[in-house]
C-alpha positions as CSV (number, residue, x, y, z in Angstrom):
1,M,111.9,75.9,117.3
2,Q,109.8,78.8,117.8
3,Q,106.1,78.6,116.3
4,A,106.0,80.6,113.3
5,V,102.7,83.4,113.6
6,L,103.0,83.8,110.0
7,S,104.3,82.2,106.8
8,L,104.7,82.9,103.0
9,E,105.2,80.0,100.7
10,N,105.9,81.0,97.5
11,V,103.8,83.7,97.4
12,S,103.3,85.8,94.2
13,K,101.0,88.5,93.0
14,T,100.5,89.5,89.0
15,Y,98.6,91.9,87.4
16,G,98.4,90.9,84.0
17,S,102.1,90.7,82.4
18,F,103.7,93.0,85.8
19,T,104.4,90.8,88.8
20,A,104.0,92.9,92.0
21,V,105.4,90.3,94.3
22,D,107.4,87.2,93.1
23,R,107.8,84.0,95.1
24,I,108.3,85.1,98.7
25,N,109.1,83.0,101.5
26,L,109.0,84.0,105.1
27,Q,108.6,82.5,108.5
28,I,107.9,85.3,111.1
29,P,108.5,84.0,114.7
30,R,105.8,85.0,117.2
31,G,107.0,87.6,119.5
32,S,109.4,89.4,117.1
33,V,109.3,92.4,115.7
34,Y,109.7,92.2,112.0
35,G,110.5,95.1,109.1
36,F,109.5,95.1,105.4
37,L,111.6,97.1,104.1
38,G,112.4,98.9,100.7
39,P,111.9,101.7,98.1
40,N,108.4,102.8,97.5
41,G,106.8,100.4,94.5
42,A,108.8,97.5,96.7
43,G,106.0,95.1,97.1
44,K,105.6,95.5,100.9
45,T,102.0,97.2,100.9
46,T,101.3,94.2,98.2
47,T,102.4,91.4,100.3
48,I,100.9,92.6,103.5
49,R,97.3,93.1,101.7
50,M,98.1,88.9,100.5
51,I,98.5,88.1,104.5
52,L,95.4,89.9,104.9
53,D,93.2,88.4,102.9
54,I,92.2,91.9,100.9
55,I,93.6,90.5,97.9
56,R,94.3,86.6,97.0
57,P,97.5,85.6,96.2
58,T,97.6,84.8,92.2
59,S,100.0,81.6,93.5
60,G,101.5,80.2,96.7
61,R,100.4,79.8,100.6
62,V,99.5,81.8,103.3
63,S,99.0,80.7,106.8
64,I,98.6,83.1,109.9
65,L,97.8,82.2,113.5
66,G,97.4,78.8,111.8
67,H,94.7,79.2,109.6
68,E,94.8,79.8,106.2
69,S,92.8,83.4,106.1
70,A,93.5,86.0,108.2
71,L,89.7,86.6,108.2
72,A,89.0,83.3,110.2
73,V,91.3,85.2,112.7
74,R,90.5,89.3,112.2
75,Q,89.9,89.7,115.8
76,R,93.5,88.7,117.0
77,I,94.9,91.2,114.3
78,G,95.4,94.3,114.6
79,Y,96.2,96.5,111.1
80,L,97.0,99.8,110.9
81,P,96.7,100.4,106.7
82,E,99.0,102.5,104.5
83,E,96.1,104.7,103.5
84,K,95.0,106.5,107.2
85,G,91.8,107.6,107.8
86,L,89.3,107.8,110.4
87,Y,85.4,109.1,111.1
88,K,85.9,112.9,111.4
89,K,82.9,113.7,113.9
90,M,84.2,110.9,116.0
91,K,85.8,112.3,119.0
92,V,88.8,110.3,120.5
93,D,87.9,108.4,123.3
94,A,84.8,106.8,121.6
95,L,86.6,106.5,118.3
96,I,89.1,103.9,119.9
97,A,86.4,102.3,122.0
98,Y,84.6,101.8,119.0
99,F,87.3,100.0,117.1
100,A,88.0,97.8,120.0
101,R,84.3,97.0,120.4
102,L,84.0,95.9,116.6
103,K,87.1,93.6,117.7
104,G,84.9,91.8,120.8
105,L,86.0,93.7,123.7
106,S,82.5,95.1,125.9
107,R,82.0,98.6,126.0
108,R,82.8,98.8,129.5
109,I,86.4,97.2,128.8
110,A,87.1,98.8,125.4
111,E,86.3,102.2,127.3
112,Q,88.7,101.5,129.8
113,R,91.0,100.3,127.5
114,A,90.9,103.3,125.2
115,R,91.5,106.1,128.2
116,E,94.4,103.7,129.0
117,L,96.0,104.2,126.0
118,L,95.3,107.4,125.8
119,K,97.5,108.3,129.1
120,K,99.8,105.9,128.1
121,Y,100.5,107.8,125.2
122,G,100.2,111.7,125.6
123,L,97.0,112.0,124.2
124,I,94.4,111.9,127.2
125,E,94.1,116.2,127.4
126,F,92.2,115.1,123.6
127,H,90.0,112.4,124.4
128,N,87.1,114.7,124.2
129,A,88.4,116.2,121.0
130,R,86.7,115.3,117.7
131,I,89.2,114.0,115.2
132,E,88.7,116.6,112.5
133,S,90.4,119.1,115.0
134,L,93.6,116.8,115.5
135,S,96.5,117.8,113.4
136,K,97.6,114.8,111.0
137,G,100.4,113.3,113.1
138,M,98.4,113.5,116.3
139,S,95.7,111.5,114.2
140,Q,97.4,109.1,113.0
141,K,98.7,108.2,116.4
142,V,94.9,107.8,117.6
143,Q,94.8,105.1,114.6
144,V,97.4,103.6,115.7
145,L,95.9,103.2,119.3
146,A,92.4,102.1,117.6
147,A,94.5,99.2,115.5
148,V,96.2,97.5,119.0
149,A,93.1,98.8,121.8
150,H,92.0,95.1,121.4
151,E,95.1,93.7,122.4
152,P,96.1,91.6,119.2
153,E,98.3,88.7,119.4
154,L,99.4,89.9,115.4
155,I,99.6,93.6,114.6
156,I,100.4,95.2,111.4
157,L,101.6,98.5,110.1
158,D,102.0,99.6,107.3
159,E,104.0,102.7,106.6
160,P,103.5,103.5,110.3
161,F,106.0,106.1,110.5
162,S,105.0,108.3,107.4
163,G,104.0,111.9,107.6
164,L,105.1,111.8,111.7
165,D,107.4,114.6,113.2
166,P,110.5,113.2,115.0
167,V,108.9,113.5,118.7
168,N,106.1,111.1,117.2
169,Q,108.0,109.0,116.0
170,Q,109.8,108.3,119.0
171,V,106.4,108.0,120.5
172,L,105.6,105.2,118.1
173,E,108.8,103.6,118.6
174,G,108.3,103.2,121.9
175,L,104.7,101.9,121.7
176,I,106.0,99.2,119.4
177,R,108.6,98.5,121.6
178,D,105.9,98.1,124.4
179,L,104.3,96.0,122.1
180,S,107.1,93.2,121.8
181,N,107.6,93.2,125.5
182,N,104.3,92.4,126.1
183,G,104.7,89.2,123.8
184,Q,102.9,90.6,120.7
185,T,104.6,90.3,117.4
186,V,104.9,93.7,115.4
187,I,105.2,93.4,111.5
188,F,105.8,97.1,109.9
189,S,106.7,98.3,106.7
190,T,109.1,101.5,106.2
191,H,111.3,102.9,103.3
192,I,113.3,104.5,106.3
193,M,116.0,102.0,107.6
194,E,116.8,104.2,111.2
195,H,113.4,102.6,112.5
196,A,114.0,99.2,111.7
197,E,117.6,99.7,112.6
198,R,116.5,100.5,116.2
199,L,113.2,98.2,116.3
200,C,113.5,95.0,114.4
201,D,115.0,91.4,115.6
202,Q,114.5,90.6,111.8
203,I,114.0,92.2,108.7
204,L,112.9,91.7,105.2
205,L,114.1,93.4,102.3
206,I,111.7,93.7,99.3
207,V,113.0,94.9,95.7
208,G,111.0,94.7,92.8
209,G,108.6,92.3,94.2
210,R,111.2,90.2,95.1
211,K,112.8,89.2,98.4
212,I,116.7,89.8,98.2
213,F,117.3,89.7,102.0
214,D,115.6,88.1,105.1
215,G,117.7,88.1,108.4
216,T,118.7,89.6,111.6
217,V,120.2,93.5,111.4
218,A,123.6,92.1,112.5
219,E,123.5,89.4,109.8
220,A,122.6,92.1,107.2
221,R,125.5,94.3,108.1
222,A,127.9,91.2,107.9
223,L,127.0,91.4,104.0
224,I,128.9,94.1,103.0
225,S,132.7,95.4,104.0
226,R,133.1,97.4,107.3
227,R,134.6,100.7,106.5
228,V,137.1,102.9,108.0
229,L,137.5,107.1,106.9
230,L,141.1,108.4,106.9
231,E,141.4,111.9,105.9
232,T,145.1,112.3,105.4
233,A,147.7,114.3,103.0
234,G,150.0,111.3,103.5
235,D,150.6,108.5,101.0
236,I,148.3,105.7,102.1
237,S,148.9,103.2,99.4
238,G,150.9,100.3,101.3
239,L,147.7,99.8,103.1
240,Q,146.8,98.2,100.1
241,N,149.3,95.5,101.1
242,L,147.6,94.5,104.3
243,N,145.4,91.3,104.1
244,S,142.6,92.8,106.3
245,V,142.0,95.7,103.6
246,V,139.6,94.8,100.8
247,R,139.5,98.2,98.5
248,I,140.3,101.3,99.1
249,T,138.0,104.4,97.5
250,P,138.4,108.4,97.4
251,A,136.0,109.7,99.5
252,E,134.0,113.0,99.0
253,A,136.1,116.1,100.8
254,D,135.3,119.4,102.3
255,P,136.4,122.1,100.5
256,G,139.7,123.3,101.9
257,S,140.1,119.9,103.3
258,E,142.7,117.3,102.9
259,P,141.8,114.0,100.4
260,R,139.4,111.3,102.3
261,W,139.4,107.9,101.8
262,L,136.9,104.8,102.5
263,V,139.2,101.9,103.2
264,E,137.0,98.8,103.3
265,I,138.1,95.9,105.8
266,G,137.2,92.6,106.2
267,N,134.7,91.1,108.7
268,N,137.4,89.5,110.9
269,A,139.8,92.6,110.5
270,Q,140.4,95.2,113.4
271,P,140.0,99.1,112.8
272,Q,142.7,99.3,114.9
273,D,145.1,97.6,112.4
274,I,144.7,100.7,109.9
275,L,145.5,103.2,112.9
276,K,148.7,101.0,113.5
277,Y,150.0,100.7,110.3
278,C,148.9,104.2,109.5
279,F,150.9,105.4,113.3
280,D,154.1,102.5,112.4
281,S,154.5,104.3,108.7
282,A,154.2,107.9,110.0
283,I,151.1,108.8,107.6
284,P,149.7,112.1,109.5
285,L,146.0,111.6,110.0
286,S,143.5,114.8,110.9
287,R,140.5,112.4,110.7
288,F,140.2,109.0,111.6
289,E,136.7,107.3,111.8
290,Y,135.1,103.7,112.0
291,A,131.5,103.1,112.2
292,E,129.6,99.3,111.8
293,P,127.5,99.3,108.2
294,S,124.1,100.6,108.5
295,L,120.9,99.6,107.4
296,H,121.3,101.9,104.9
297,D,124.7,101.4,103.8
298,V,123.6,97.6,103.1
299,F,120.5,98.6,101.0
300,V,122.1,101.6,98.9
301,D,125.0,98.2,98.4
302,L,122.4,95.4,97.6
303,V,120.1,97.7,95.7
304,G,122.2,100.1,94.1
305,P,122.9,103.9,94.3
306,Q,119.6,104.7,93.3
307,A,118.3,103.4,96.4
308,G,119.3,106.6,98.1
309,E,116.8,108.6,96.4
310,Q,114.3,106.5,98.4
311,R,115.3,107.4,101.6
312,L,113.7,110.0,103.5
313,R,115.6,112.4,105.3
């Protein structure tokens, strides 16, 4: 079994009568990309702060890189906090090198590493610019680079995609893949399901401070029925007699279009079974659409319709 770089055993955090995190158990293998997912206020940041020993758990045990406290191994960890902030008067390359030196790199190696990162991720032309002159998105990219410049074994990024435009989100996704390909372990929190879907080996879904799912993206998708969308004026009631069909519900249709139906099918069923039935029964279809469930579908199914309000578009 692969060694866990991080483990949480019944970790809880309470503030008076309020429980922010409730008995979280977790094992994160070395070299993985792990997503902490959940709506705003779910307990993701509180969990991260307990992992890093910024705040202490009310109960439970944290083990990180073989130690009970992140403070003992802080030079092996890179961290991007939720509250972003940099020294505004410093120049970009000097700032990245400064943070690398705080983590133990020599001046020469730190400066070299800063230049390499700026060149690789499209910021080299701004190496001599002061932080205060950068856009919010660009300064956030600089802070991410500062967090990884010392090549840490474990990188923890708290809401790293927040405030980034689509282009910079792509750049950050590329950086996370590069870190993973280099054998480093990456944990990032987000409430934007698409990033986790593209990047993560495994995900933790937290709602109301409680773990409601921990596993791979494929395992998460398997929690809910797959869906076929049909658009037809025909009678599809006979589909309910198929063993592969779990449920049929009306779907929202465009004005003037034919009725739409969501046909939920079992995990072992084939969408082609639905198409064959419609063909054999001479049911005219103006639309037939199948897609694997997304993480957002799983999120809404587990959390409820209100979860849709937490998703950024």
